[in-house]
Kinemage of the C-alpha trace (Angstrom):
@kinemage 1
@onewidth
@group {chain A} dominant
@subgroup {mainchain}
@vectorlist {calphas} color= white
{ca met a 1} P -24.595 -35.533 -28.431
{ca his a 2} L -21.147 -34.736 -29.780
{ca phe a 3} L -19.702 -36.260 -32.937
{ca asp a 4} L -15.951 -36.688 -33.165
{ca thr a 5} L -15.565 -36.016 -36.883
{ca pro a 6} L -17.565 -34.346 -39.643
{ca ala a 7} L -17.848 -37.735 -41.360
{ca val a 8} L -19.588 -39.243 -38.332
{ca ala a 9} L -21.857 -36.194 -38.047
{ca gly a 10} L -22.659 -36.418 -41.761
{ca gly a 11} L -23.622 -40.062 -41.443
{ca ala a 12} L -25.902 -39.300 -38.506
{ca ala a 13} L -27.488 -36.391 -40.387
{ca ala a 14} L -28.044 -38.610 -43.426
{ca lys a 15} L -29.913 -41.144 -41.286
{ca leu a 16} L -31.992 -38.378 -39.713
{ca phe a 17} L -32.936 -36.856 -43.074
{ca ala a 18} L -33.731 -40.307 -44.499
{ca ala a 19} L -36.096 -40.978 -41.600
{ca gln a 20} L -37.695 -37.548 -42.053
{ca ser a 21} L -38.223 -38.158 -45.776
{ca glu a 22} L -39.760 -41.577 -45.257
{ca leu a 23} L -42.011 -40.265 -42.492
{ca thr a 24} L -43.142 -37.398 -44.740
{ca val a 25} L -44.161 -39.770 -47.519
{ca val a 26} L -45.986 -42.125 -45.127
{ca leu a 27} L -47.835 -39.330 -43.312
{ca thr a 28} L -48.822 -37.700 -46.602
{ca ala a 29} L -50.298 -40.980 -47.803
{ca val a 30} L -52.149 -41.484 -44.503
{ca ala a 31} L -53.527 -37.936 -44.586
{ca leu a 32} L -54.755 -38.357 -48.150
{ca val a 33} L -56.465 -41.646 -47.299
{ca leu a 34} L -58.156 -40.109 -44.255
{ca ile a 35} L -59.399 -37.107 -46.220
{ca leu a 36} L -60.684 -39.292 -49.047
{ca ala a 37} L -62.370 -41.626 -46.548
{ca ser a 38} L -64.160 -38.721 -44.867
{ca arg a 39} L -65.261 -37.390 -48.269
{ca gln a 40} L -64.694 -33.886 -46.998
{ca asp a 41} L -62.071 -31.668 -48.510
{ca gln a 42} L -61.837 -29.189 -45.665
{ca ala a 43} L -58.194 -28.539 -46.354
{ca gly a 44} L -58.863 -27.289 -49.865
{ca lys a 45} L -56.817 -27.528 -53.014
{ca ser a 46} L -54.112 -25.253 -51.620
{ca thr a 47} L -53.086 -27.704 -48.943
{ca trp a 48} L -53.211 -30.632 -51.373
{ca leu a 49} L -50.616 -28.856 -53.488
{ca leu a 50} L -48.494 -28.091 -50.435
{ca trp a 51} L -48.676 -31.686 -49.191
{ca gly a 52} L -47.838 -33.067 -52.600
{ca gly a 53} L -44.994 -30.610 -53.024
{ca gly a 54} L -43.541 -31.548 -49.654
{ca ala a 55} L -43.772 -35.240 -50.473
{ca leu a 56} L -42.095 -34.699 -53.856
{ca leu a 57} L -39.313 -32.718 -52.205
{ca ala a 58} L -38.800 -35.493 -49.657
{ca ile a 59} L -38.704 -38.158 -52.363
{ca ser a 60} L -36.327 -36.092 -54.515
{ca asn a 61} L -33.997 -35.462 -51.627
{ca gln a 62} L -33.984 -39.055 -50.424
{ca trp a 63} L -33.658 -40.940 -53.697
{ca trp a 64} L -31.954 -38.409 -55.956
{ca val a 65} L -29.795 -35.945 -54.004
{ca ala a 66} L -28.728 -38.144 -51.059
{ca pro a 67} L -27.050 -40.761 -53.294
{ca leu a 68} L -25.252 -37.960 -55.135
{ca ile a 69} L -23.961 -36.604 -51.817
{ca val a 70} L -22.630 -40.048 -50.893
{ca ser a 71} L -21.068 -40.423 -54.336
{ca ala a 72} L -19.464 -36.978 -54.180
{ca arg a 73} L -18.019 -37.760 -50.752
{ca glu a 74} L -16.551 -41.062 -51.982
{ca thr a 75} L -15.226 -39.835 -55.328
{ca gly a 76} L -14.168 -36.310 -54.426
{ca gly a 77} L -16.971 -34.792 -56.495
{ca asn a 78} L -18.690 -31.484 -55.857
{ca leu a 79} L -19.923 -32.185 -52.337
{ca ala a 80} L -20.729 -28.515 -51.654
{ca leu a 81} L -23.102 -28.355 -54.630
{ca trp a 82} L -25.075 -31.472 -53.701
{ca his a 83} L -25.066 -30.688 -50.000
{ca gly a 84} L -26.382 -27.185 -50.745
{ca leu a 85} L -29.103 -28.578 -52.999
{ca gly a 86} L -30.101 -31.141 -50.373
{ca ser a 87} L -30.214 -28.460 -47.682
{ca ser a 88} L -32.342 -26.257 -49.940
{ca leu a 89} L -34.809 -29.088 -50.521
{ca ile a 90} L -35.082 -29.697 -46.762
{ca leu a 91} L -35.674 -25.970 -46.166
{ca ala a 92} L -38.339 -25.846 -48.883
{ca gln a 93} L -39.992 -28.939 -47.414
{ca trp a 94} L -40.188 -27.284 -43.987
{ca leu a 95} L -41.582 -24.078 -45.494
{ca leu a 96} L -44.312 -26.062 -47.250
{ca ala a 97} L -45.078 -27.869 -43.989
{ca leu a 98} L -45.391 -24.537 -42.165
{ca ala a 99} L -47.642 -23.142 -44.891
{ca thr a 100} L -49.826 -26.252 -44.692
{ca leu a 101} L -50.052 -25.956 -40.927
{ca trp a 102} L -50.992 -22.281 -41.250
{ca leu a 103} L -53.740 -23.049 -43.766
{ca leu a 104} L -55.135 -25.865 -41.656
{ca thr a 105} L -55.155 -23.972 -38.354
{ca thr a 106} L -56.485 -20.574 -39.408
{ca pro a 107} L -59.877 -19.607 -40.793
{ca his a 108} L -58.146 -18.086 -43.841
{ca lys a 109} L -58.794 -19.884 -47.074
{ca leu a 110} L -57.051 -19.261 -50.353
{ca lys a 111} L -59.746 -18.807 -52.972
{ca pro a 112} L -59.203 -19.193 -56.709
{ca asn a 113} L -59.707 -16.051 -58.769
């Protein structure tokens, strides 16, 4: 798909990131309910922290940074700053998701000291 202008591409990206953030929060809640219902904490505390961190990043990006990006675009504010922060939060969210996947799919367990 080709977008004619950066503004159109930005709007499409905003919708995509909003959907990703909402899906992250919903799936995190579902995963927590399923783990609590099974009464088994196979994932361990490490993955709980990663899941929670990813959900917090998604919430922060969706309801804090995204409105600031829209505001900066409309008012001529520092769009580069807010866009960079939003991109960093998305990157961190993906890194936490990869770390969670790694912990859940390998026999390695992080053990407290």
